[in-house]
Structures are given as structure tokens and as C-alpha cells.
Steps between C-alpha positions, in 0.01 A plus 500: 500500500710188445541449120529124546155498665328725246232353276356724228125479451371517143125557471321383188140563608443740210607243241492142628244576771230647278517195277287332766158400373248764606740793533496793260681827574457840343785745465377681811486170692859423407623840611330460838648153552842613381512791743384290794759226439769766460396647837551153647868536410523230231818574299390345165150525356419351162266740325393279213583417139537821296342466159295196598192710578399864518483513881858379551633738235311787662642405839861524387431828320353636823799387705740687274338821630428373853793282610502329838817608682573194714368218283628349178214455255574208270371443146436139402535324167646207312817429308505592134314295244687225321727593211453873554747769593449639853504855364204414276297310758183690609492344849853615580431844355191532719710407803748776421220748432354429844783712639577288806854430618415138582349252255390141547499264205415133501643221290449127463694263728322177411602331175141374465376859480773597255419227252124463553383850596750736335576249224861617466831323537667472839790714376269773371332519841840557662575776251162661566578519871857627471466764231171635641671569833813636326284740300317630808827535692658686209213748525580574864242274666543257788344161440325242715481173311199281581593141424152375410413138588846479657440214744314279253767572240786424739345172609440396138834611351738665750780551247282701263327691779840617627594605146201737502630657822845515342352700213341742747828538691696566179235751395561697820192426712506650850268236646415142410150434633408133507130456422277213604254601230272196529511515879551127545850484645513420871710705744785254561552460125498878460762531773725233347487651152563854623810368680606327177474831315698683767775236478500517120533880506785491750679226306462623143486877542708582804722721281217731390505851645125523442368174644118490494307413813224240525130566562189285533154523339247235605139419420264331743356207303631251756414727794865557585596830333576678827695206644695453177596868507628466857699188411648679199614790720656252742688357199635843406234679293499871580201623304146368548222560248139489613168682517287664766250244633652235272294608200598345168411256227339170588580450872696822533855608579704504819310722746727786603276559802632170636845495338612837638411451870628142493836617366527807719334403827578128508825459305665835579544621141469868408215558255315820596547777755328392823267802504383427146452132578238622748285607202496150345149406616362834384671456161354150463147625564546806281605291200211257550260795499645646180480169310152443647570166664396419855797504735591160641422537869704190576813600311819458707631817662263747326156336524250647744483161672878443504511601866138423594425315822164338562537239775479634856814314610695647209378848577588476868849377415573756230385777732763389752775438246444546124772246418275221622292514180668756271814416304591869444388838627207583264599867471830399335303446177232759571242253626324484837377248751135414448290358782209311346159494663296182459276260689813335640614829650556528872553787737859552380375568146243753612745672734763519226252649252381747762857620554546543124191724504631699796248348742605407854303180556566263790485121488257482793272766353156339442486679165794289377295182539199678353697591186634143464149356535364750247770408245423130541127566467545699179746252349241231564272699272764525225692814591878485473704784642841383378454697179272770644693669775314829469178316586669344802632835623150647474364198690757539778453874537122462501512230769727729707263795446780687325304543179138567413371437146473825305194393300233231508335323209122525490461304179606465138357385168669406174316487167616399153417642161566273206531660157527240228566551132594268217870530580533547875336485839580778749409464866488812712454503879324760712561496876302687766654548844310616808723585795507692824791744524551735795133473595376567147325257267665497157376344177724482193486325163787418263540314173791292371549201274546269802291467817793525744630810323154651519476422874844647560417814302166550677662462842768752404230748394317450830811568709709755311315808623549387859852362459699666218784247548279236338571661162855364511394140576483244219497124457823336385396135520183292533493123560211260547532152654222240504505341847261204457464430130288190568217739592481616139348843450425517874870477583658744743763732352793688649599830342840660555544860397823698492463878524744786471523874555797529264754468785418177677283194447279298729282189467151431631259209489133416462315165521144415401287267289424815301803605297380861491460514876848348550639753253329787680640384835854492362471831312337679793762369743770624263352849504448486877865407556619769260297762688641377830858532370424843354362619835812377683723676247304823544532481878875448471532799266302721736716389793815587305361841408411578863843384610679719245289805596565456873873454444 
């Protein structure tokens, strides 16, 4: 690794990231996220603000007993309060009590904030920065100084802003991280100011044996956090702060899922080991699951659609040479090429999907045209297979006579019971399913608070004695889309259901003017696909067992 090309990644998902509106993490959530980001190979992970809340304090107490060997966990806090000794300041004491080798503290760079927010003198602010860092250094800690509102402060009063950095340097800071806290500074300005700071350091502190390095911390309020981070690195910054998926206050922070591959794959900087970079997409999706936010399918590099191809010409070209429509090899970040099936699909799309399913289908095979025509017919009715690939695979295998449905619906009913009191109204649903399974007629009834849950439960009851694998299937997502709202209550709806067996997920679709019928179609297709996959897995296991016995 070339030291001059190394950029250290500093993750602040657990502190800055969870300040996003709509995110709330438990202690267990934080531990899961922390471990996953550490597995990614990120060298610095900010755990939170010890003492600020019970969860963060608990996290640092836990890490004292369960340290992460290859990652520096960083405790975050502020400089001391005004006119108080550092040794008596509770924030600094909490930082020391966190037990981490590295600490990050922030101080004010902008004279406006000093006088109007802190309401202290400019000189007192400088003292707060310097003696807070000196105190932490004297207690054996290494310090990252976050220069809050740095760019706004520098543009308003460059002389004073540099004095705040001077205070941090004299205090013994290891890193000077320049923060675009309001997120409104554009990339070229960021680059220019970072170069100014580098020149100032080299000119005024060339004689220091412990010269701090420069880092960058950007917010995305102008939509340029990632670009500003890249420009800052080009100007000499060697630490980049950001969050997984760009989570953060207001418009978020610099998205590490874009920053890291841009630096490493495009600009030839060393950020993460190549093998761990291949887990980036998985890490992105894992974190989105833990914080209970839908993953952005169109996110650069890690989104499920980042390497999706829908047009037939695109698909034909990318099949011949991926470079025609892919700017990197998807596997470099743990993603994969995704061939999208839609009404605009041609033979190349169907053939490509067939190959991905292990099916040897020829272009001149009449079934190819039959599948294309069937997709177009169904999409004319409101189906959309782009987000329901399990439904498309079932369609293809059925058309090719490679799959026969494992059960047939004979009918269903859903009833509601309303129990109303003076304080609340509870609605319970009862669903009855009649199905044919392996030549037998089955009738089952189930109750739940919601009609779709009741249908799902009744179908599970009808199938579990015939197919034990059904017990492991469950719904992970349910979406309803109104297709022709002008029709009012007679509008057609499209239901997308995501199912899982605890190891993998798949999506299926249903369309009808009856929302319950559309829901049943999607739920039933999800179970059908799960049973198909379970049968394939069982066949593969049996084949392996026979092979091992014969050998």
C-alpha cells in the first residue's frame, strides 16, 4: 500500500447518521451496525456521544469488554464549557471514561457561532479548543478535531478561522477535520479552502514534529457532499467522514457507499481491502434493514438497479461486452448485473434471464416469442415484472413446462368482525381458503387483525402438512399501487409482496380490481416460488449425498 495514496475512512453512521429524521436505534441495533461496518474494513467508527444518552453510554461500556481488533472505535464530544477547567468538565470526563484511544471533539470555527450561539468571547473560544485537546492528550488520548462550520467561518473571517485551527494544532490534535456543517459549500470552494489550509500548515508549522493531517466532513444540503469529499481528497485531505447510505440530519452526510468506490476504483486511492470492498452492497442493505428504511434501489454502486439493464439494445451490448453499459465490474462492490423484464423486452432479455436461471433457451425457439408476448399481455393488464422477478421466473418455467403449480385455489372468503367500545374500535379479519393440494381438497380458516395476514395465515395452514418448508416462509414487505385512480373505488390495484425463508428473499406480484384477490395472487405466488426453490435445494442435497456415498 502506497502511504501517499491512502485515505482513511471514518464512519459516523452511529452518531451523525442516526440523527436522520425517522431513524431510531436501540443498543442491539447499534451493535449490529457497528460489527457489520467493522467487517467492511473501515478503520475509524464513531460510536456516539458518551454521556449524551443511555444507549451510547451502554455501547462504550460494552466495547470495553468486547473490543474490535482491527477498528478504532471513536468517542465523540465537544470542547469544554466556557470558563471551566477541562478536568472539571463533564463532557471531557465522559470522553475519557468511554475508554477509547481515539476521541473526536468539535469546536467553533465561525465567529458568528462564537458570539451568537456560544455567547463567549473570541479569545475564550480559542482557549476552549486548545486546553480541551491538551487535557485529552495529557490523559493519553489521540484527538481528531472537528472544525465545525469551518467553510462558512473561513469565508466570513479567514483570519479568525485559522486561529481556531492554530489552537487545535497547539493543543496537539492528530487530525484537523474541516466540516461543511450546513452543507452549502460547493465542491470547487471546498477544494480551494482545503488547499489554503494545507499551505497554511506547511508555512506556519513546518517545524512541528507532530504535524496534524487534514480530513473532510461534508453534509449534503446542496447535493454535493460526495463530490466535495472527492475534491477535498484531491486537495490533500487524507481522512473522509461519512455515513452508510448517506444517512444524517436534514439532507444527510457524504454517502460512504459512493465515496469509497469513487476514491478506490476511479481515483486509485487505497481505502479498504479489495475483498472487503466486495461486501459494500451487502453492508448498505444490511444497515438499511436495521434502521428500518427502504433501501434506495437507484443508489450508485450499491443499489439493486445500479447495474440494471432494461432496453433490448443495452442488454445485447452488455452481454457481448459489459463495458458498453457498465462503468465498473459490479462484483467489485458486491453488486450484480440485473436484466430487467418489461413490455419493452426483446428476445435478448428473455435469453439472458433464461441463462441466469440455468435454462438453455434458443433465440429461434417458439417459446421465446411466446414468453415475450405473454409478458406484454400481462403488462397491458397492469403487471410489472421489474420488481417481481420470482413471478417472472415462475412464468418462464411454466411456459417451458419446467414447473407445475403445487396447489390450486378453489376459492376464498374474508369476513370482518367489528368490536366497538367507547374508547376504541377493533377490526378482526377471518379468512377461509379452499384449495386443491396433491389431489386433495383442503379447507382452512385463520384469523388476524388484517385481511391479508388472515389470507396468508390460512394458506399456510392449508399447505404446511403437505409442504413442511412453508413453515419457514414469511412476508417481509407488502406494497399496494393504485393503477387507475380515476376509476375511484373500482380502480385496479397492483400488489407487490416480498417473501423470505430466512436466507434469501424474493418478490411476487398480483393485479386485480379486488385488492384481496391481488393480494392473494402475490402471496400465493410467493409461497409457490419458495416451494420451488426448496424442492431444488432438496434435489441438490440428495445428489450430493448420493455422490459422497458412491465415492
